[in-house]
N, C-alpha and C positions, 0 to 999 in steps of 0.2 A: 497562496503561500507555498514556498518551495520547501517541500518536505524531504528530508534526508533520513529515511526511516529503515534502511536495510538492517541495521543493528539496533532497532528500537530507539533511534535517535532522530532529532529534528534540528534543522538548521536554525530556525528562529527561536525555538523553545525546546531544545533537545532534552531537557532534563525534567520535564513535567511528569509527575507520577500520577498513577491512576488507581482508582478502586472500581470494582465491578458494580454496574447497575444494569438493569434490563430495560431495553427499549422495545416495547411490543408494537409490532406493526401488523395490523390485521388486513389480510388480503381477501376481499369478498369475491366469491365465484358466482357472478350474477347469471351465468349461463343457465344454472339450475334454479337459483333463487327467484329469478324473474320470469320463469317459464309461464306463469299464469297471469302475468301483468298485461300481456297483449301488446308489448312494445314491438318496434320494428326489429326484423331479424338481426342478430348480432353479426358484426364483421368478423373476418378471420382473426384479427388482433383481439377483439373482445372475447371470442371463443377461447383463444389461447389464455386469456386472463382467468378463465373459469375452470381450467384444469391444472392439476399439480404438475409443475415443471421440474422441481427439485424435491425429491422425497426426503433426503437427508444428506447434508454435505459429508463427504468421506474424510476430509481432513480439517476443514474450517470448524472452529468451535464457537465462534461468536455470532453466527447467524444460523437459523434453521427455519425450515418451512414444514408445517404440519397441516393435515386436513382435519377439520372438525365441523361436523354438522353441515357438510356441503360447502364449506369455505376453506380457503387456504389461509393459514396464519403464519406470518413471518415475524420472528423474534430476533432482535439484535442485542447482544450483551456488549456494553461499551463502558469506557472509562469515565470517571467523574468529569463532568464538563460544567458544573455549576448551574444547570438549567433543569427544569422539571422534565419528567418523562414525557415523551411525545408518542402519539398514536396516529396512524393513518389508515384510512380505508382505501385500498387500491381498487379502482373500478375502471372497467373498460371505458374508453373515451366517449362512446356513443350510448352507453348503458345508463338507465335511470338509477337513482340511488334507492337503496332499500328503505322501507318505511321506518320512521322514527330514528333515522341515523343521527347520531350526535357526535360523530368523530370527524376530524379533519379528513378531507378527501384528496387523494392523489390519483389523477387520471393516467392510466397506462394504456398503451405504451407511451413513454415519454417522447416528445418531439423536439423540445428545446430545453437544454440544461446548461447551467453555469457551474464550472468546476473551479473550486478554490483550493486545489492542490494539483500540481502537475503529475503526481503519482497516479492520478486517475486517467490520464490521457491514453496510456497504453491499452487500457481496457476498451476504450472506445475505438481505438485504432484496430485492435484485433477483432472487434465485433463489426467492423466496417460501418461505424456509426459516428465518425467525426463530424459528419454534416449536422448532427444534432447539437453540437457544442455551440452555444451562442455567446459565451463569455468565459474568460479565465481571470485568475487573480493577478498574476504577474507574467506578462507575455515573454519577458526576457528568459525565463527559466524553461520554456517549452523546447523540447528537443525534436519531437516528431516532425518530419519534413512537411507532411500534408497539413498539419495544424499550423506550422509556422507560415506556410504559404497563405493560409486563410487569415492569419493574424496580420500579415504584411499587406494584404489587399483590403483590409478593413472589415472582413466578414466576422472576425472574432475580436471584439474590443476587450480592453482590460478594465476590470471593475474594482480591484483591490481586495484586501482581506475583509473578514466580517466586521471588524471593529472600525474599518476605514472605508466601508463599502460605498461606492458611488451609487446612491439610491436613485438619483435621477435617471441614470443609464439603466439600472435594473428595472425600474418601473416602465421604461420605454421598451425594454427587451421582453418583459413578461415571461421569464423562463418557467417551465413546468415544475422545476425543482432546482435547488442549489445544493451541491455536494461539497462537504468540508470534512477534514480529518477530525476525529473525535477529540473533544476538548477545545476546538477552535471555532465553536459555533457562535461566538460573540456574546454580548450581554443579552439577558432575557428581553429587554425592551426592544432590541433590534430584531430579534426573532419574532416577537409578537407583532411588530409592525409589518414584517414580511408576511406573516400568517394572515393578517387582516387583508392583505393584498392578494391572498390566494397563492402565495409562493412558499412552499414548504422548504425548510432547511434540513437536510439529511446528513447526520454525522456518521462517518465510516471509521470504525476502529480496527481495520484490517491489520494495521501494523502491530497490534497487540496479540496476534495469533502466535501460538507457540511452535508451529511447524511451518516451514517455508511453503509447502504445498497448501497449507491452510490459508495463507494470505493469497496465494495464486487462485484459490478456488472462489474468491469473491467475484471473479469474473462471471460466475453463474448468477449472482444476484443482479449485476448490471444487465446480464443477458435477459433475465426475467423482466426487468423494468423496461427494457428496450424492445421486447418481443424478438429476441435473438438467442433464445435458450439453446437451440440446436448448435449454433455456431460456438457458443460459450462452452458447451459440454465437449464438443469435438476438440477445441483448443486445450481445455484442461486435461482431457484424457491423454493427449499427445505429450503434454508437459509432464504429467505424472508418470507415464511409461518411461520416458527418457530419464527422468530424475531417479527412478528406482533402479534403472539399469546402471547408471553411473555409481549410485550408492553401493550396489552389489560388487562392482569392480573395486571400489575403494575399501570394501570390507576385507579384501584379500591382503591389504597392507599389514604386515606384522606390527603388533603394538610397539615393539622396540624401535621400529623405523618410522613411527608417526611423529612428525615435528610438533613441538609445542608452539602455540600461536597466541600472540598478544594483539589486541584490537584497540584502535583509536589512538588519540593523543589528547593532551589536556585542553580543556575549553574554559576560559576565564578562571584559570588556576585549579580546576578540578578535573579529574580523570574519571569519566563515567564508563563503568564496565557493565556489560550485559549480564543478566542472570545466567546461571549455569543451565537452566532449563528454557532459555529463550530460543527463538528460532535462529538467532545469530550463532549461538553455540551449537545448535543442531546442525546448521550448515557446515561448520568446521568439522564436527565429528563425522558427519555423513560423508565428507570429502576425504577422510583419511587423516585428519589432523587431530590435535589434542588441545582443546581450549584450556588455558592456564588456570581458570577458576571454575571448575565444574561444580564446586560445592557452594558457590555464591548464590544466595537467594535474594531476589529483588523483583519488584513488579516493574519490568522495563529495564532500567539501569540504576546502578548504585554509585554514588560519588566517592572518590578517594583522592587524597592529596598526592602530589608527585612523589614525595619521599616514600610513601607506602608502596606505590606501584614499582618504583625502581628497586626497592628492597625485595619485592616478590616476583618481579617479571624481567629483571635485568638480563637474565640468561635465556629468554625465549628465543626459539630458533627462527621464527618468522614473525614479522610485524605487518599487519594488514590494515587496510582502509585508512591511508594517510592522505591528508589534503595538502599535497606539495608536489612540485614538478621535478625536483631533484634532491639528492642527499644534501647538497650545499644549502639549498633553500630551506630544507627541513631543519637543518642544524641552526640556521639563522633565527628560527623561531624560538629555540631554546638550546643552547650549547650542551645541556645535559643529555640530549638525545643521543649524542655520540658515545655515551657510556654503555649503551645497550649492545649486546652481542649481535643482534639482528642488523643494527646499523653498521657495525664494523665488518660484518660478513656480506653486506649489501643484499640482505634478504628483507627489504622493505618494499611494500607494494602499495601503490595508489590505485584508486578506483575511478580515475579521471581519464581513462583512455578514450572514451567516446563522449566528447564534449563539443559544443559549438562556441562561436565567438561571443555570444551574448551570455554565456554561463549555463546553458542547458546541459544536463548530464543524463545520458541514456541509462545509466546505472539506476537512477531514481525513477525511470519511466518503464522501459521494457523489462528491467530487472525485477520489477514488482510481479509481473505475470510470467516471467521466465526464470524461475529459480534454478531450473536445470542448466541454464547457461552459466549462472554464477557457480553452481556446483561443479560444472565441468572445468571452469577456470581454476577453482580451488583444488580439485583433484589433480589437475596437471601440475600445479605448483607443488603440492604436498608429495605426490608420488615421485617427482623428480628430485626432491630435496635429498642431499645438500647441493646437488647441481641445480642450475637454473634452467627454466623451460624456455624454449624459443618464444619470444614475445609476440611474434605475429600469429601465434596459435591461441593467444588469449583474447577474449571478447571484451571484457570490461576492465581488466586490471593491467597495470604496467609496473615493471620493477624500476625503482629509483636508482639513478646512477650518480 
């Protein structure tokens, strides 16, 4: 599925709301637990499985790893998906199972994975692990050049979303795991059939993180599962450092000079606005802007009709994340857009600068693990307002003309 989640939105089902539940995943450290079993010596990857790689995420709030009785315990808090809680025991690929184990097992490091959201592609690219991708949901939405090359030469087939999954191809591929966005795990019967085949479905609720760095930090979880924790930590540390540097520069913008910002446009008659404590609002504020609705409380986004939005947001200084190529094309979608001040002053920005011919948008790939690049774009736009910023200096955004 092509997820468009930068502002807690999705392209196919952007308005699904979630409640919290906990997905407990127990990671067994067999390096110690199996010391007296007399098994063959553990491989380096198995030894990596047996030691804590992430003590506690610094920004991510929806996954954590703790050590208990010689074992690593991974817990994931995720939105309501309509299925029972799932538990996995993560065990080194060549390690024996502990006695009396009754939990589903996930052998790590993962060697073959199916990704049912292109938002995960950037993690694997940054971790130099795209060779582990054996299938995707919709090949057209992939932006990463290396992944596209493997799709075109037939190395990565398309298997569809969970509810329309090509089971014959999945059974042939035998992935170690299937990753999907939280809430998109399909009907319980589909998951149970995959479980019987030894193929776990792992739902990832990273888009529900309240902080941009929180979502980016999920690369550490992928690093753990792929035995690339060092690479993941190095990547995140660089991203975090740059993000904080830009945020510090933006903090110098006086409140009176911070532009007010409106997000999105209506979808199927409703305008879904992110919560004031969402990571979308956090990005705007960290970049030196002022989100128009800081008091708005919602889990994800809250729907409003057009009349309410135009009454409360008509005079916004800047309008961000518009799915259009020009002001004329945008107005053609709804002539009322021309009534907004941002439209009249040509302060409307699209996030479609980095796209390919098939519809892939890098904003939804590398933007997931590079919030500092998004922040830098926003800071450039906000700090230059009411003037416009040179568009060749922007990475993801472009101003509509």
